C-alpha positions in Angstrom: 0.0 0.0 0.0 1.4 3.4 -1.1 1.1 6.2 1.4 2.3 9.8 1.7 3.0 12.1 4.6 1.2 15.5 4.5 3.5 18.5 4.2 4.8 19.8 7.5 3.3 23.2 6.7 -0.1 21.8 7.5 0.7 21.5 11.2 -1.9 23.1 13.4 -2.1 24.2 17.0 -3.0 21.6 19.6 -6.4 23.3 20.3 -9.0 25.0 18.2 -10.2 28.5 19.0 -13.6 30.1 18.8 -13.9 33.7 17.6 -15.2 36.5 19.9 -18.6 38.0 19.1 -18.3 40.2 16.0 -14.6 39.4 15.5 -13.3 39.6 12.0 -10.7 37.2 10.5 -7.8 39.7 10.6 -8.5 40.5 14.3 -8.9 36.8 15.1 -5.5 36.0 13.6 -3.8 38.9 15.3 -5.3 37.9 18.7 -3.8 34.5 18.2 -0.3 35.7 17.4 -0.6 35.2 13.6 0.2 37.6 10.8 -2.8 38.1 8.5 -0.6 39.0 5.5 1.4 35.7 5.8 -1.0 33.3 7.5 -4.4 34.1 6.1 -4.3 31.7 3.2 -3.1 28.8 5.4 -5.8 29.6 7.9 -8.5 29.5 5.2 -7.2 26.3 3.7 -7.1 24.6 7.1 -10.8 25.4 7.8 -12.8 24.7 4.6 -16.5 25.2 4.8 -16.4 27.1 8.1 -16.8 30.7 6.8 -19.6 32.9 5.9 -19.8 35.6 3.2 -16.4 37.2 2.4 -14.7 34.7 4.7 -16.5 36.0 7.8 -16.1 33.9 11.0 -19.0 31.9 12.3 -19.5 32.0 16.1 -20.5 28.4 16.4 -17.2 27.1 14.8 -13.9 26.5 16.5 -11.0 27.2 14.1 -7.7 25.4 13.6 -4.6 27.6 13.5 -1.5 27.3 11.4 1.6 26.4 13.3 3.6 29.4 14.6 6.7 27.3 14.2 8.4 27.7 10.8 8.2 24.2 9.3 11.1 22.6 7.6 10.6 19.9 5.0 13.4 17.4 4.3 13.2 15.6 0.9 16.2 13.4 0.1 15.2 13.2 -3.6 16.4 16.9 -4.0 20.0 15.9 -3.2 22.2 16.5 -0.2 22.8 20.2 -0.9 19.1 21.1 -1.3 17.3 18.4 0.7 15.9 20.9 3.3 13.6 23.8 2.7 11.8 26.1 5.1 8.2 26.8 4.4 8.1 30.5 3.3 4.5 31.6 3.2 2.0 28.7 3.5 0.0 30.0 0.5 -0.4 26.4 -0.9 -1.3 24.6 2.3 -4.2 22.4 1.3 -2.9 21.6 -2.2 -1.7 18.1 -3.1 0.2 17.5 -6.3 1.2 14.3 -8.0 4.2 15.1 -10.2 5.1 12.6 -12.9 8.3 13.2 -14.9 8.1 11.5 -18.3 9.6 8.1 -19.0 12.4 6.7 -16.7 13.9 3.3 -15.9 14.3 1.4 -19.2 12.8 4.2 -21.2 14.9 7.4 -21.7 12.2 9.0 -23.8 13.2 11.3 -26.6 16.8 12.4 -27.3 18.7 15.2 -28.9 22.3 16.2 -29.6 23.9 19.4 -28.4 27.6 20.1 -28.9 28.2 16.4 -29.5 26.5 15.5 -26.2 23.3 13.4 -26.0 20.3 14.9 -24.2 17.8 12.4 -22.7 14.3 13.5 -22.1 13.8 11.6 -18.8 16.8 13.3 -17.1 15.8 16.8 -18.0 12.1 16.3 -17.3 13.1 14.8 -13.9 15.3 17.7 -12.9 12.6 20.2 -13.8 10.0 18.1 -11.9 12.2 18.2 -8.7 12.7 21.9 -9.0 8.9 22.4 -9.5 8.1 20.2 -6.5 10.6 22.0 -4.2 9.0 25.4 -5.2 5.6 24.1 -4.4 6.7 22.5 -1.1 8.3 25.8 0.0 4.8 27.3 -0.2 3.2 24.7 1.9 1.9 22.2 -0.7 2.1 18.5 -0.3 4.0 16.9 -3.2 4.3 13.3 -4.4 7.1 12.4 -6.9 5.7 9.4 -8.8 9.0 8.8 -10.6 12.0 8.8 -8.3 15.8 8.5 -8.6 17.5 8.1 -5.3 20.9 9.3 -6.3 20.4 12.1 -8.8 18.8 15.1 -7.0 18.6 18.6 -8.5 21.6 19.0 -10.8 23.1 22.2 -12.2 25.1 20.5 -15.0 24.5 21.3 -18.6 24.6 17.7 -19.6 22.7 15.4 -17.2 24.2 12.0 -17.1 21.8 9.2 -18.2 21.0 6.3 -16.0 18.2 3.8 -15.8 17.7 3.3 -12.1 14.5 5.4 -11.7 11.6 3.8 -9.9 7.9 4.4 -9.7 7.7 5.2 -6.0 10.1 2.3 -5.2 8.7 -0.2 -7.8 10.8 -1.2 -10.8 9.5 0.4 -14.0 8.4 -2.1 -16.6 9.8 -2.4 -20.1 6.5 -2.3 -22.0 5.1 1.1 -22.5 1.5 0.3 -21.6 2.7 -1.4 -18.4 4.8 1.6 -17.5 1.9 4.0 -18.0 -0.6 1.8 -16.1 1.8 1.5 -13.2 2.1 5.2 -12.6 -1.6 5.9 -13.2 -2.6 3.2 -10.8 -0.4 4.6 -8.1 -1.8 8.2 -8.6 -5.4 6.9 -8.5 -4.7 4.9 -5.4 -3.3 7.9 -3.6 -6.1 10.1 -4.9 -8.6 7.7 -3.3 -6.6 7.6 0.0 -6.5 11.4 0.2 -10.0 12.1 -0.9 -10.5 14.4 2.2 -8.0 16.8 0.4 -10.3 18.8 -1.8 -7.6 20.1 -4.2 -5.5 17.4 -5.8 -3.8 17.8 -9.2 -1.7 15.5 -11.4 1.0 17.1 -13.5 3.0 15.2 -16.1 6.2 16.8 -17.6 7.7 15.7 -20.9 10.0 17.0 -23.6 8.8 16.7 -27.2 10.8 15.4 -30.1 10.1 16.6 -33.7 12.2 15.4 -36.6 11.8 18.8 -38.3 13.6 20.3 -35.3 11.1 23.1 -35.1 11.2 25.5 -32.1 8.1 25.2 -30.1 6.7 26.8 -26.9 5.2 24.8 -24.0 2.2 22.8 -24.9 -0.6 21.8 -22.4 -3.0 18.9 -22.8 -6.1 18.1 -20.8 -8.9 15.6 -20.8 -11.7 16.5 -23.2 -14.4 16.0 -20.6 -12.6 17.9 -17.7 -13.6 21.6 -17.4 -11.2 21.9 -14.4 -8.4 20.3 -16.5 -9.1 22.8 -19.3 -9.0 25.7 -16.8 -5.8 24.4 -15.2 -4.1 24.1 -18.6 -5.3 27.6 -19.6 -4.1 29.2 -16.4 -0.7 27.6 -16.7 -0.3 28.6 -20.3 -1.4 32.2 -19.5 1.1 32.4 -16.7 4.0 31.4 -19.0 2.8 33.9 -21.7 2.8 36.6 -19.0 6.3 35.7 -17.9 7.7 35.7 -21.5 6.1 39.1 -22.1 7.7 40.4 -18.9 11.2 38.9 -19.3 11.5 38.6 -23.1 9.2 41.4 -24.5 8.6 41.2 -28.2 9.4 37.5 -28.3 5.8 36.3 -28.4 4.5 33.1 -27.0 2.8 30.4 -29.1 2.2 27.6 -26.6 -1.2 26.0 -26.9 -3.9 24.3 -24.9 -5.7 21.3 -26.4 -7.0 17.8 -25.8 -5.1 14.7 -26.7 -5.8 11.0 -26.2 -3.0 10.4 -23.8 -3.1 7.5 -21.3 -2.1 9.5 -18.3 -4.7 12.2 -19.1 -7.4 9.7 -20.0 -7.2 7.4 -17.0 -5.8 9.5 -14.1 -8.6 10.3 -11.6 -7.4 13.7 -10.2 -7.7 16.7 -12.5 -4.6 16.4 -14.7 -2.4 18.3 -17.1 0.2 16.9 -19.5 2.9 19.3 -20.5 5.4 19.2 -23.3 8.2 21.6 -22.4 9.8 22.0 -25.8 11.5 20.2 -28.7 14.6 18.4 -27.5 15.9 18.4 -31.0 15.7 22.1 -31.6 18.9 24.2 -30.8 17.0 27.1 -29.3 14.7 24.9 -27.2 17.7 23.1 -25.9 18.8 26.3 -24.2 15.6 26.0 -22.2 16.9 22.6 -20.8 20.6 22.6 -20.7 21.0 25.8 -18.6 20.2 25.2 -15.0 19.0 28.8 -14.5 16.5 28.2 -17.4 15.3 24.9 -15.9 14.8 26.7 -12.6 12.9 29.6 -14.2 10.7 27.2 -16.1 9.9 25.2 -12.9 9.0 28.4 -11.0 6.8 29.7 -13.8 4.9 26.4 -13.9 4.6 26.6 -10.1 3.1 30.0 -10.3 0.6 28.7 -12.8 -0.4 25.9 -10.5 -0.6 28.4 -7.6 -3.0 30.6 -9.6 -5.2 27.6 -10.3 -5.2 26.6 -6.7 -6.3 30.1 -5.5 -8.9 30.3 -8.3 -10.5 27.0 -7.1 -10.1 27.3 -3.4 
């Protein structure tokens, strides 16, 4: 049986507290030693369904409080140098993400050549996935890494060394494609069922595309055709990336798309899901998006901001 531990940022005080008569949420937080600017979102996320209009407090409810103690999360998968992170703002407490980096184990995925060096899809997708997960964790989210490599961690090298020792949460990854896809989807669906009390759960699959024409592409987002929330998630993430490109590369434009596609992970994964192609691993300009650690970090953070926007829109 697969299980996960909720993020430490979701720790609450030992007792629940009732509001005073006529007390507003800001005053309630201040009275209990909390900072409304920093702790409001965590407080709201810890007490779903307990508020009136405009998040007013209800006298008959007792409210859980976010921990006053800064929470530190340790994730060995990030590597020795980065394995600890202190929760910064609790803005994503109540969100649970299943992050699936493409391929792994016996399947390296697509490949490209840069400066005589081979680039393997699974290694770069995995590094960006770890960076994305760390960014989400730092803001209080709970994160599950479905594909795991115990000895890689977050790497700043241009050329990420290929290996085939990735697992699917400790289980060997099968050779056959359908078996590989079914394995990761089954684990996500099992965890989704176990954590059904968490209202906001999302599955995110990260891949790199491969196109023989070596055409430069922007980031593509795919969702299930019958999932309005999946469509909204994909649109929000795409818009976030477009906003970022307009800010940091004005005049460049952004041509990333949102569409449906009959992909196994999108079709059979129970939580709302998005499948993301991060670029063309065979295109020289797209390769800059992957081989430079700073670009991988920026891409992970921009994807994280898109996920955060979706969370707050659906809270």
